[in-house]
C-alpha positions as CSV (number, residue, x, y, z in Angstrom):
1,M,0.2,0.0,-0.1
2,H,1.6,3.8,-1.5
3,F,0.7,6.6,0.7
4,G,1.3,10.2,-0.9
5,L,1.8,13.2,0.9
6,L,-0.5,16.2,-0.8
7,S,0.1,20.0,-0.9
8,I,-3.1,22.2,-2.0
9,F,-1.5,25.3,-1.3
10,Q,-4.7,27.1,0.0
11,N,-4.8,30.2,1.8
12,Y,-8.0,30.5,3.8
13,C,-10.2,33.3,2.7
14,D,-6.9,35.4,2.6
15,T,-5.2,34.9,6.6
16,Q,-2.5,34.6,6.2
17,S,0.1,35.8,3.8
18,D,1.4,33.8,0.9
19,A,4.6,33.4,2.2
20,E,3.8,31.8,5.4
21,I,1.8,29.1,3.2
22,M,4.4,28.5,1.1
23,Q,7.0,28.1,3.7
24,G,4.4,26.3,6.0
25,E,3.4,23.8,2.5
26,L,7.2,23.3,2.6
27,A,7.4,22.3,6.2
28,L,5.2,19.4,5.3
29,A,7.1,18.8,2.3
30,R,10.4,17.6,4.6
31,L,7.8,16.1,7.6
32,A,6.3,13.4,4.8
33,E,9.9,12.2,3.3
34,R,11.0,12.4,7.2
35,T,7.6,10.0,8.7
36,G,8.5,7.7,5.6
37,F,5.1,8.4,3.2
38,D,6.0,7.1,-0.1
39,S,5.6,10.6,-2.0
40,Y,5.1,13.9,-2.5
41,W,3.0,15.6,-5.0
42,A,2.4,19.2,-5.6
43,T,-0.9,21.3,-7.2
44,E,-1.3,23.1,-9.9
45,H,-3.5,26.3,-9.5
46,H,-3.5,30.0,-11.0
47,F,-4.7,33.5,-9.9
48,F,-6.3,32.4,-6.6
49,G,-6.1,31.9,-3.1
50,Y,-7.9,28.7,-3.2
51,S,-5.0,26.4,-4.7
52,M,-1.8,29.2,-5.3
53,C,1.0,26.3,-7.2
54,P,1.4,27.8,-10.8
55,D,4.4,26.0,-11.9
56,N,4.5,22.3,-9.3
57,F,7.8,21.4,-10.9
58,Q,9.4,24.9,-10.3
59,W,7.7,23.8,-6.6
60,L,9.3,20.1,-6.5
61,A,12.8,20.5,-8.2
62,Q,13.2,22.8,-4.5
63,V,12.0,19.8,-2.2
64,A,13.9,17.5,-4.4
65,A,16.5,19.5,-3.3
66,C,15.9,18.9,0.9
67,T,14.8,16.1,0.1
68,E,16.4,12.7,-0.8
69,R,13.9,9.2,-0.7
70,I,10.6,10.5,-1.1
71,G,8.8,9.8,-4.6
72,L,7.8,13.6,-5.9
73,G,4.7,13.7,-8.1
74,T,2.6,16.9,-10.2
75,G,-0.8,16.2,-9.0
76,A,-1.4,17.1,-11.5
77,V,0.1,19.3,-13.9
78,I,-3.5,20.5,-15.9
79,V,-1.9,19.7,-19.3
80,P,-4.3,22.2,-21.5
81,W,-3.2,25.3,-19.5
82,N,0.6,24.1,-21.3
83,D,2.5,23.4,-24.2
84,P,3.4,19.6,-23.8
85,Y,7.0,20.0,-24.9
86,R,7.2,21.7,-22.1
87,V,6.0,19.7,-19.6
88,A,7.4,16.7,-21.2
89,A,11.7,18.6,-20.8
90,K,10.2,20.5,-17.4
91,M,9.6,16.7,-16.2
92,A,12.6,15.0,-17.9
93,L,14.7,18.1,-16.1
94,L,13.3,17.2,-12.3
95,D,13.7,13.8,-12.9
96,Q,17.1,14.8,-13.2
97,Q,17.3,17.0,-10.3
98,S,15.6,14.1,-8.0
99,G,18.1,11.7,-9.3
100,G,15.2,9.7,-10.9
101,R,12.1,10.2,-8.0
102,A,9.8,12.3,-10.2
103,L,6.0,11.3,-10.4
104,L,4.3,12.0,-13.4
105,G,0.6,13.1,-12.9
106,F,-2.2,14.3,-15.2
107,G,-5.2,16.7,-15.0
108,R,-7.5,18.5,-17.0
109,G,-8.7,21.2,-14.3
110,L,-12.4,22.2,-14.1
111,S,-12.8,26.0,-12.8
112,R,-13.8,27.8,-15.5
113,R,-12.1,31.1,-13.9
114,E,-8.5,29.8,-14.4
115,Y,-9.3,28.9,-17.8
116,A,-10.5,32.5,-18.6
117,G,-7.5,33.1,-16.8
118,F,-5.3,31.2,-20.0
119,G,-7.5,32.2,-23.0
120,I,-8.0,29.2,-23.5
121,P,-12.0,28.0,-24.6
122,M,-13.0,25.0,-22.2
123,D,-14.6,23.5,-25.0
124,E,-11.0,22.5,-26.3
125,A,-10.0,21.0,-23.0
126,R,-10.9,17.5,-23.8
127,G,-9.1,17.9,-27.0
128,R,-5.9,19.2,-26.0
129,F,-5.2,16.9,-22.7
130,D,-5.9,13.5,-24.9
131,Q,-3.3,14.9,-27.6
132,G,-1.4,16.3,-25.1
133,T,-0.8,13.7,-22.7
134,E,0.1,11.0,-25.3
135,L,2.6,13.7,-26.7
136,V,4.3,14.1,-23.5
137,L,4.3,9.9,-22.6
138,Q,5.6,9.4,-25.9
139,A,8.4,12.1,-25.3
140,L,9.4,11.0,-22.1
141,N,9.3,7.1,-23.2
142,K,11.2,7.8,-26.6
143,G,14.2,10.4,-25.8
144,F,12.4,13.0,-28.5
145,F,9.2,15.0,-29.0
146,E,7.7,16.1,-32.3
147,A,3.2,16.8,-32.7
148,D,1.4,17.6,-35.5
149,T,-2.2,17.6,-34.3
150,E,-5.8,19.6,-34.3
151,H,-3.9,21.8,-31.1
152,F,0.0,21.1,-31.6
153,S,2.3,21.1,-34.8
154,R,6.2,20.7,-33.6
155,P,9.2,19.1,-36.0
156,R,11.2,16.4,-33.9
157,I,13.4,17.5,-31.2
158,D,15.2,16.0,-28.7
159,L,14.7,16.5,-25.2
160,R,17.6,16.9,-23.5
161,P,18.5,16.2,-20.8
162,A,16.8,12.8,-21.0
163,P,14.9,11.7,-18.4
164,T,16.9,8.5,-16.5
165,R,14.6,6.4,-17.4
166,G,11.1,5.8,-19.4
167,F,7.4,6.9,-17.4
168,E,5.5,3.6,-18.3
169,D,5.5,2.9,-14.6
170,R,5.1,6.2,-12.8
171,V,2.7,7.9,-14.3
172,Y,-1.4,9.0,-12.8
173,S,-4.1,10.9,-14.4
174,I,-7.2,12.1,-12.4
175,G,-10.5,10.5,-13.3
176,V,-13.8,11.4,-12.2
177,S,-15.4,11.0,-15.0
178,P,-16.5,8.0,-16.8
179,E,-14.9,9.8,-19.6
180,S,-11.6,10.7,-17.9
181,A,-10.9,7.2,-16.3
182,T,-11.1,5.9,-19.7
183,Q,-8.8,7.4,-21.0
184,A,-6.8,7.4,-17.8
185,A,-6.5,3.3,-18.9
186,V,-5.6,4.3,-22.8
187,L,-2.4,6.5,-21.3
188,G,-1.6,3.5,-19.0
189,A,-1.6,5.6,-16.2
190,Q,-3.0,4.6,-12.6
191,L,-5.9,6.1,-11.8
192,M,-6.4,8.9,-9.6
193,V,-9.2,10.7,-7.8
194,L,-10.1,13.1,-5.1
195,A,-12.7,12.1,-2.3
196,Q,-15.7,14.0,-3.6
197,Q,-18.6,11.6,-4.3
198,P,-19.3,8.3,-2.0
199,W,-17.0,5.8,-2.8
200,E,-19.6,3.9,-4.6
201,V,-20.9,6.5,-6.6
202,F,-16.9,6.8,-8.2
203,R,-16.4,2.7,-8.2
204,E,-19.6,2.4,-10.5
205,L,-18.9,5.9,-12.5
206,A,-15.2,5.8,-12.6
207,L,-13.3,2.4,-11.3
208,I,-15.3,-0.6,-13.7
209,P,-14.5,1.6,-16.6
210,Y,-11.1,2.1,-15.5
211,Q,-10.8,-1.7,-15.0
212,E,-12.7,-2.8,-17.8
213,K,-10.8,-0.8,-20.3
214,W,-7.1,-1.5,-19.2
215,R,-8.3,-5.3,-19.4
216,S,-9.3,-4.7,-22.7
217,L,-5.9,-3.2,-23.8
218,R,-3.5,-4.7,-21.8
219,N,-2.6,-8.5,-21.1
220,S,-2.5,-7.3,-17.4
221,A,-4.5,-6.4,-14.0
222,P,-5.2,-3.0,-14.1
223,P,-3.5,-0.4,-11.0
224,V,-5.3,-0.1,-7.6
225,P,-6.4,3.5,-8.1
226,F,-4.7,6.1,-5.7
227,A,-7.3,7.3,-3.9
228,G,-6.4,11.4,-2.6
229,Q,-8.6,12.4,0.4
230,L,-9.2,14.9,2.9
231,V,-7.6,13.9,6.3
232,F,-7.2,14.9,10.1
233,C,-5.3,12.6,12.9
234,D,-5.9,13.1,15.9
235,R,-6.2,11.1,19.8
236,D,-9.5,12.8,21.4
237,P,-12.1,11.7,19.2
238,V,-14.7,14.5,19.7
239,R,-11.7,16.8,18.5
240,A,-10.8,14.7,15.9
241,R,-14.6,14.7,14.8
242,E,-15.4,18.2,15.2
243,L,-12.5,19.9,14.3
244,G,-12.4,17.2,10.9
245,E,-16.2,18.3,10.4
246,K,-15.2,21.5,10.6
247,Y,-12.2,22.1,8.2
248,V,-13.9,19.7,5.7
249,Y,-16.7,21.8,5.3
250,E,-14.6,24.7,4.8
251,Y,-12.3,23.2,2.3
252,F,-16.1,22.3,0.4
253,M,-17.3,25.7,0.8
254,T,-14.0,26.8,-1.4
255,V,-14.5,24.2,-3.8
256,A,-17.9,25.1,-4.5
257,E,-16.8,28.5,-5.5
258,H,-13.6,27.8,-7.0
259,Y,-15.5,25.8,-9.7
260,E,-18.8,27.3,-9.4
261,I,-20.0,23.2,-8.6
262,G,-23.8,24.3,-9.1
263,G,-23.2,26.3,-12.7
264,A,-25.2,25.4,-15.6
265,H,-22.4,26.7,-17.7
266,F,-20.9,23.0,-17.4
267,K,-24.0,21.4,-19.9
268,E,-22.9,24.2,-22.2
269,T,-19.2,23.4,-22.0
270,R,-18.4,20.6,-24.4
271,G,-16.1,17.7,-22.2
272,Y,-17.9,18.3,-19.3
273,E,-21.8,17.1,-19.6
274,F,-20.7,14.7,-16.6
275,Y,-20.4,17.3,-14.6
276,G,-23.4,19.4,-16.4
277,N,-25.5,16.5,-14.6
278,A,-23.7,16.9,-11.3
279,A,-24.4,19.9,-11.4
280,E,-28.4,19.5,-11.8
281,A,-28.6,16.9,-8.5
282,I,-26.5,19.6,-6.9
283,E,-28.7,22.2,-7.5
284,S,-31.8,19.6,-6.8
285,M,-29.9,18.5,-3.4
286,G,-28.7,21.8,-1.9
287,L,-25.5,23.3,-0.9
288,E,-25.8,22.6,2.4
289,K,-26.6,18.2,1.8
290,M,-23.9,18.7,-0.9
291,A,-21.2,19.5,1.7
292,E,-22.7,16.9,4.3
293,M,-22.1,14.2,2.2
294,Y,-18.6,15.2,0.6
295,V,-18.0,15.9,4.7
296,G,-18.9,12.1,4.9
297,V,-16.5,11.1,2.4
298,N,-13.4,13.0,3.6
299,T,-11.0,11.3,6.2
300,Y,-10.6,12.3,9.3
301,G,-11.0,10.9,13.0
302,T,-8.8,9.0,16.1
303,P,-6.1,6.5,14.6
304,D,-8.0,3.6,15.1
305,E,-11.7,5.4,13.3
306,I,-9.1,6.4,10.5
307,I,-7.7,3.0,9.8
308,E,-11.4,1.6,9.8
309,K,-12.5,3.8,7.2
310,L,-9.4,3.4,5.1
311,R,-11.1,-0.4,5.2
312,S,-14.1,0.5,4.7
313,Q,-13.0,2.2,1.3
314,R,-11.1,-0.9,0.3
315,E,-13.8,-3.3,0.9
316,I,-16.4,-1.1,-1.6
317,L,-14.0,-0.6,-3.8
318,G,-13.2,-4.2,-4.4
319,C,-9.5,-4.1,-4.2
320,E,-6.6,-2.4,-2.3
321,H,-6.1,1.1,-2.8
322,D,-3.1,3.8,-2.7
323,V,-4.1,6.8,-0.2
324,L,-2.5,10.2,-1.0
325,M,-3.4,12.4,2.5
326,I,-4.2,16.2,1.4
327,A,-3.1,17.6,5.3
328,K,-3.9,21.1,5.4
329,Y,-6.5,22.8,4.5
330,G,-9.1,25.4,5.4
331,S,-9.0,28.0,8.6
332,M,-6.4,24.5,9.6
333,P,-3.2,25.6,11.3
334,Q,0.3,24.7,10.2
335,G,1.5,22.7,13.6
336,E,-2.6,21.6,13.8
337,A,-1.5,19.8,9.9
338,E,1.7,19.2,10.7
339,A,0.6,17.0,14.0
340,S,-1.7,15.0,12.1
341,V,0.6,14.4,9.6
342,E,3.1,12.8,12.2
343,L,0.6,10.6,14.3
344,F,-1.1,9.7,11.1
345,A,2.5,8.7,10.0
346,Q,3.5,6.7,13.4
347,E,-0.4,4.8,13.9
348,V,-2.3,4.7,11.2
349,I,0.7,3.5,8.1
350,P,2.3,1.2,9.7
351,R,-0.3,-0.7,10.9
352,L,-2.1,-1.0,6.8
């Protein structure tokens, strides 16, 4: 079972300086190495305090310099916002800088506000993602980049420095919708998910289509899912419940605002019809009920309670799963996040 730690760089309600947030996330990266996590990941987001890491390759290069062992992953690089040659070149460079520890996570992006900031139509997201990810992987595995697709064109050029080795066994892709999940299988990527719907729903809508697509393309068993979730671990059960619910609820409200999750625009945007249907369900359910559901699918409690929740997830999914811990979010103080990570590493990881 693989355990990763994901930094989301959230400046909740802009109550801290950006410098404090960045220093705190670097401390968590070092803590992940010291306490025995297998990997450390960084998001890509732009323009807003919701999540502030506009270049996760640059950030991970800094983390590489102050760690020795831990895997370093993009969680994720949002392919439609980036030139695929630059993604491949930055990943190859990070792989050299880290001594072969680089992990490549892909995402498509869901925020209309961020797409607008780049001047890229969301209607193009699916095409840019599908074409861009294949170009990146071809370059990393072959050592050269060339493109002649609808969205990207470039003559053959060498990738220098070359990565330490190919990326066939260290590529990941976020898949919440059935389309994104099956595309992850096409790429040969391990399926990543962030907890935002009941695990039973994720299993039916994304995991099973991913597994079926993988088996139809390859003569091998599909990798287990990499399940990202908000985690808060505390020895006191009352404190763990009350603060866990508080922090997860706060984070959900920032998600609702940033992604406009009840917005009608998803229904009208090519490639995002799945989220349009979800927006209708949210409108019918109401935001507070949706928040209650969101709180319920994330992971907080004492070490024993968290172990039970993770084992329950495994039973629901019908397979083993790797765990990606989001450690700091909402109004959670830095010291609280660090204590949660340490306790999780001391008492949850060894028992699983």
